[in-house]
PyMOL commands that place a pseudoatom at each C-alpha (Angstrom):
pseudoatom trace, name=CA, resn=UNK, resi=1, chain=A, elem=C, hetatm=0, pos=[-56.955, 30.613, 38.039]
pseudoatom trace, name=CA, resn=UNK, resi=2, chain=A, elem=C, hetatm=0, pos=[-58.862, 33.676, 39.147]
pseudoatom trace, name=CA, resn=UNK, resi=3, chain=A, elem=C, hetatm=0, pos=[-57.506, 36.091, 41.718]
pseudoatom trace, name=CA, resn=UNK, resi=4, chain=A, elem=C, hetatm=0, pos=[-59.224, 36.591, 45.072]
pseudoatom trace, name=CA, resn=UNK, resi=5, chain=A, elem=C, hetatm=0, pos=[-58.906, 39.452, 47.541]
pseudoatom trace, name=CA, resn=UNK, resi=6, chain=A, elem=C, hetatm=0, pos=[-58.036, 38.581, 51.126]
pseudoatom trace, name=CA, resn=UNK, resi=7, chain=A, elem=C, hetatm=0, pos=[-59.289, 40.219, 54.296]
pseudoatom trace, name=CA, resn=UNK, resi=8, chain=A, elem=C, hetatm=0, pos=[-56.121, 42.356, 54.240]
pseudoatom trace, name=CA, resn=UNK, resi=9, chain=A, elem=C, hetatm=0, pos=[-57.958, 44.626, 51.763]
pseudoatom trace, name=CA, resn=UNK, resi=10, chain=A, elem=C, hetatm=0, pos=[-58.113, 48.259, 52.916]
pseudoatom trace, name=CA, resn=UNK, resi=11, chain=A, elem=C, hetatm=0, pos=[-60.750, 49.223, 50.311]
pseudoatom trace, name=CA, resn=UNK, resi=12, chain=A, elem=C, hetatm=0, pos=[-58.531, 51.791, 48.596]
pseudoatom trace, name=CA, resn=UNK, resi=13, chain=A, elem=C, hetatm=0, pos=[-59.834, 50.933, 45.111]
pseudoatom trace, name=CA, resn=UNK, resi=14, chain=A, elem=C, hetatm=0, pos=[-56.421, 50.811, 43.425]
pseudoatom trace, name=CA, resn=UNK, resi=15, chain=A, elem=C, hetatm=0, pos=[-57.081, 47.295, 42.145]
pseudoatom trace, name=CA, resn=UNK, resi=16, chain=A, elem=C, hetatm=0, pos=[-60.458, 48.129, 40.613]
pseudoatom trace, name=CA, resn=UNK, resi=17, chain=A, elem=C, hetatm=0, pos=[-58.965, 51.053, 38.707]
pseudoatom trace, name=CA, resn=UNK, resi=18, chain=A, elem=C, hetatm=0, pos=[-56.308, 48.785, 37.143]
pseudoatom trace, name=CA, resn=UNK, resi=19, chain=A, elem=C, hetatm=0, pos=[-58.508, 45.810, 36.191]
pseudoatom trace, name=CA, resn=UNK, resi=20, chain=A, elem=C, hetatm=0, pos=[-58.678, 45.650, 32.363]
pseudoatom trace, name=CA, resn=UNK, resi=21, chain=A, elem=C, hetatm=0, pos=[-61.935, 43.644, 32.377]
pseudoatom trace, name=CA, resn=UNK, resi=22, chain=A, elem=C, hetatm=0, pos=[-63.745, 45.447, 35.238]
pseudoatom trace, name=CA, resn=UNK, resi=23, chain=A, elem=C, hetatm=0, pos=[-63.918, 42.250, 37.288]
pseudoatom trace, name=CA, resn=UNK, resi=24, chain=A, elem=C, hetatm=0, pos=[-63.415, 44.051, 40.620]
pseudoatom trace, name=CA, resn=UNK, resi=25, chain=A, elem=C, hetatm=0, pos=[-66.160, 45.771, 42.574]
pseudoatom trace, name=CA, resn=UNK, resi=26, chain=A, elem=C, hetatm=0, pos=[-66.586, 47.107, 46.077]
pseudoatom trace, name=CA, resn=UNK, resi=27, chain=A, elem=C, hetatm=0, pos=[-68.074, 44.462, 48.322]
pseudoatom trace, name=CA, resn=UNK, resi=28, chain=A, elem=C, hetatm=0, pos=[-69.064, 44.323, 51.974]
pseudoatom trace, name=CA, resn=UNK, resi=29, chain=A, elem=C, hetatm=0, pos=[-66.010, 45.675, 53.780]
pseudoatom trace, name=CA, resn=UNK, resi=30, chain=A, elem=C, hetatm=0, pos=[-63.537, 44.867, 51.001]
pseudoatom trace, name=CA, resn=UNK, resi=31, chain=A, elem=C, hetatm=0, pos=[-63.281, 44.681, 47.238]
pseudoatom trace, name=CA, resn=UNK, resi=32, chain=A, elem=C, hetatm=0, pos=[-64.242, 41.454, 45.478]
pseudoatom trace, name=CA, resn=UNK, resi=33, chain=A, elem=C, hetatm=0, pos=[-63.176, 39.875, 42.189]
pseudoatom trace, name=CA, resn=UNK, resi=34, chain=A, elem=C, hetatm=0, pos=[-65.673, 38.115, 39.941]
pseudoatom trace, name=CA, resn=UNK, resi=35, chain=A, elem=C, hetatm=0, pos=[-64.139, 34.695, 39.223]
pseudoatom trace, name=CA, resn=UNK, resi=36, chain=A, elem=C, hetatm=0, pos=[-66.160, 34.478, 36.012]
pseudoatom trace, name=CA, resn=UNK, resi=37, chain=A, elem=C, hetatm=0, pos=[-64.699, 37.721, 34.653]
pseudoatom trace, name=CA, resn=UNK, resi=38, chain=A, elem=C, hetatm=0, pos=[-61.128, 37.586, 36.003]
pseudoatom trace, name=CA, resn=UNK, resi=39, chain=A, elem=C, hetatm=0, pos=[-58.504, 36.851, 33.332]
pseudoatom trace, name=CA, resn=UNK, resi=40, chain=A, elem=C, hetatm=0, pos=[-55.700, 36.251, 35.887]
pseudoatom trace, name=CA, resn=UNK, resi=41, chain=A, elem=C, hetatm=0, pos=[-53.529, 39.047, 34.509]
pseudoatom trace, name=CA, resn=UNK, resi=42, chain=A, elem=C, hetatm=0, pos=[-52.200, 40.115, 37.919]
pseudoatom trace, name=CA, resn=UNK, resi=43, chain=A, elem=C, hetatm=0, pos=[-52.709, 43.846, 37.378]
pseudoatom trace, name=CA, resn=UNK, resi=44, chain=A, elem=C, hetatm=0, pos=[-54.606, 44.107, 40.649]
pseudoatom trace, name=CA, resn=UNK, resi=45, chain=A, elem=C, hetatm=0, pos=[-51.855, 42.409, 42.629]
pseudoatom trace, name=CA, resn=UNK, resi=46, chain=A, elem=C, hetatm=0, pos=[-49.221, 44.667, 41.073]
pseudoatom trace, name=CA, resn=UNK, resi=47, chain=A, elem=C, hetatm=0, pos=[-50.843, 47.866, 42.388]
pseudoatom trace, name=CA, resn=UNK, resi=48, chain=A, elem=C, hetatm=0, pos=[-52.235, 46.746, 45.745]
pseudoatom trace, name=CA, resn=UNK, resi=49, chain=A, elem=C, hetatm=0, pos=[-50.392, 48.482, 48.615]
pseudoatom trace, name=CA, resn=UNK, resi=50, chain=A, elem=C, hetatm=0, pos=[-51.123, 45.629, 51.064]
pseudoatom trace, name=CA, resn=UNK, resi=51, chain=A, elem=C, hetatm=0, pos=[-50.883, 42.606, 48.758]
pseudoatom trace, name=CA, resn=UNK, resi=52, chain=A, elem=C, hetatm=0, pos=[-54.503, 41.568, 49.194]
pseudoatom trace, name=CA, resn=UNK, resi=53, chain=A, elem=C, hetatm=0, pos=[-55.146, 40.094, 45.699]
pseudoatom trace, name=CA, resn=UNK, resi=54, chain=A, elem=C, hetatm=0, pos=[-53.617, 36.671, 45.135]
pseudoatom trace, name=CA, resn=UNK, resi=55, chain=A, elem=C, hetatm=0, pos=[-54.210, 33.718, 42.833]
pseudoatom trace, name=CA, resn=UNK, resi=56, chain=A, elem=C, hetatm=0, pos=[-56.787, 31.329, 44.213]
for i in range(1, 56): cmd.bond("trace and resi %d" % i, "trace and resi %d" % (i + 1))
show_as sticks, trace
zoom trace
């Protein structure tokens, strides 16, 4: 299952920098993960300071 980023996102960009497949991009007010590109590795969740990314 792909990861999604909750509204807890503080737009720090830590998750995007860690994504091995570049599935994360800055969206409107928070970062967003492309479900089609996400490989569910969890790298984004491991580095997020507020725990915003989670499995859908």
